N, C-alpha and C positions, 0 to 999 in steps of 0.2 A: 504494500500500500504506500503510495507516495504521500509526501507531506501535504499536498493540496487536497487530498481525498479525505473527507470526513470519516470518522470512525463508524458512523451509523449509515453510511452509503449503502443503498440496496441496489442490487443488479436489476436493471430494467430491460436490458437487451445485451446481446453479445454480438460484436462486430468482428468479422474476420477480414484481414488484409493479406494480399498476396497469395490467395488460395485459388488454384485453377483446376484442381483435380475433382473436388466435390462441390456441389451446388448448395443453395440455401436449404433445400429439403433435408439433405444428409447432415449438414452442419447444424441446422436448427435442432434436429433430434438429439445431437450430441450435447449441445449446450443448454437445452431446455431445463435441465434439473438445477442449473445455477440461477435462473431467473427467480427473483423474489428473495434470494438469500442476501445476507449481509456480506459486503465485499471485504474479505480478509484473506489471510494466508491459506486457509482451508479451501475457500471458494476458488481462489486462484489456482491452487494445486488440482482441484477437481476439473476445472476447465482445461487445464494443460494436459492432464492425464487422459481425459476422455478424447481430446483431439488427437493426441499421439496414438491412442489405441485404435481409433478409426483408421488411421493410415496403416498401422502395422497389421491389423486384421484383414486389410484388403490388399496385402502384398507389397506395400510401398516401404521404402526406407524410413527410418524414424525421422520425423520432421523436427526442425528447430521451432519450438513453440514458446512464446512469451505472452503472458496475460497481464494487462494493467487496466486500471480504472481510468476512464476519461470523464473528467468533471463536466457537469452540465451547468452552463452559466445562465442565470436568470436575471432579467432586467427588472 
């Protein structure tokens, strides 16, 4: 969790960048369990591991995955 991320931040969506192998339907299914959870080390590890598993289970090499919170700015 970065310094600008509040401790009570809740995951509202998961956004993937640089992904060309799987579409939103497959990635959405992988990340769905993290939506609604508090963003912390456990949630970050869950998203990371589920994404890695998707690739490995489908015969791809282990991907480099990093998960971070993106703050939403409200006016």
